[in-house]
N, C-alpha and C positions, 0 to 999 in steps of 0.2 A: 324526751329521752329520760329514762330513770337513772338514778345515781349508780346502780349496779352496772348498767350498760355503759355509762360514762367511765367507770373505773376500768372495765374491760377494754374499752377503746384506748384509754390512757396507757394501760399495760401494753397493748399492741404497739402503740407509738413509741414506747420506751424500748421495744425489742430492736436491737441493732440489726438483726438479719432482715426484719420487716422493713426497717428504714432503708437498708441497702437495696432491697427489692424495689421499694417505692422510688428511690433515686434512679436506678437504671431503667425501670419501667417508664418513668417520665422521659428519660433521655431518648429511648427508642420510639416512644409515642411522638415526641416532638420531631424526631427525624422522619418518621412516617408522615406526619402532617406537612413537613417541608416538601415532601414529594408532590403534594397537591399544588403548592406554589410553583414548584419547578415545572410541573405539567402545564400550568396556566401560562407561565413565561414562554415555554416552547410553543404553545398554541398561538400566542400573540405574535411572537417574533417570526414564526414560520407561516403565519396566517393560514392555519389549518384548523378548521372548526367542524363540529359534528351537528350543531344545532343552528337552524336558519337565523334565529334571533341574535346569535352571537356575531353574525356577519353584518349586522345593520350599520355599523360605523364605516363599512367599506363600500356602501352603496346599496341599491335596492334591486329587487328582481333578478334578472339574468346576470347582471354585473357582480352581484354578491354570491351567486351560485358557485363561482370558481373557487371560493374560499371554503366551500363544503367539501372537504377532502381529508384523506389521511396523509400523514407525513411520517417518514421513518424515524426521525428524531423524537417526535411526540410519542409515537408508539413504543419506542425504546424506554422512555421515561415511564410511560404507563405500565409496561411490563415490570419494571423495577418496583413501582408502587404496588402492583398486584403481588409480587413476590414478598414484599414487606407484609402485606395483609395475610398472606398464607403462612408466614413464619413468626411474626410478632404477636399476632392474636393467640396462637397456642402457647408462646412463651409467657404471655401475661397470665393465662389461666394456670398453666403448670407451674410457672414460677411462683405464683401466689401460694399454691398448695405446698410447694417445696419450702418456701419461706416459713410456712406455718408448721412444717413437719419437724422442726427443731434441728436443722443442720448447724455445723460449726460455722461461725462467722467467716473464717478464712476460706472455707470451702465454698460457701455461698457467694462470697465476693468473687472468687475465681470464676464460678459459673456465670454470674451476672456480667462481669467485666469482659469475659471472653465472648459471650453472646453479643454484647453491645459492640465490641470492637469488630466482630465478624460482620454484623449488619452494616456498620459504617463502611467497612472495606468493601462489602458487597455493593453498596450504593455507588462508591467511587468506581468500582470495576464495571458497573453497568453504565454509568454516565460518561466515563472518559472516552471510550471503553478500553479496558485493559485486556490484554490477550488471555485466553484460557490457558491454564486451568485456574487463574486467579479468582474469577467470579465463582466458579464451581466449588473451589476449595473453601472460599469464605462462606458460601451457602452451607456446605457440608459441616463445617466447624460449628456454625450456629445451630444447625439441626441436631448435631450430636450432643451439644450442651442441653438442648431441650429434652432429648431422649434420656440423657443422664439424670436430669432432675425428675423426669417421670418415673424412671426406675427406682430412684430413692423414695419417692412418694409411695409407690406401690409396695416397696420393700418395708417401709416404716409402718404403713397403715393398711396392710393387706386384709380386706374383708371380702374376698372373693368366695 
């Protein structure tokens, strides 16, 4: 890496908005990764697997086949994880562009914190489960934050 590139990278890391983005992006990514662990936990405790090799510790042949099944609890966790993928991935891309568009730190923190809080609430609402409209509202709040950041990016650097 050349020294000019290193200087630009150091400048980026000195940017408070970028550091805030990196912090909250890491939090939601770790939360999303946790959903994989929770899915595995539910698969094991409910003995509900989709791959024959995963049932090997429960027997062979026909006795293991009964563990090749779906379970409503496992599927619920999987839907929550899928929802994370559908919402966190766009936040990562749009949030990065937003962080680089020069917003005020306080405004950026508000966006990042609300999105992160909404995703955490959405996960609890999915896993507990909480009655609607809790899950729907937490999804809508996070989605609105991402749209708000996208609007700011387009408004700031509109090259259409």
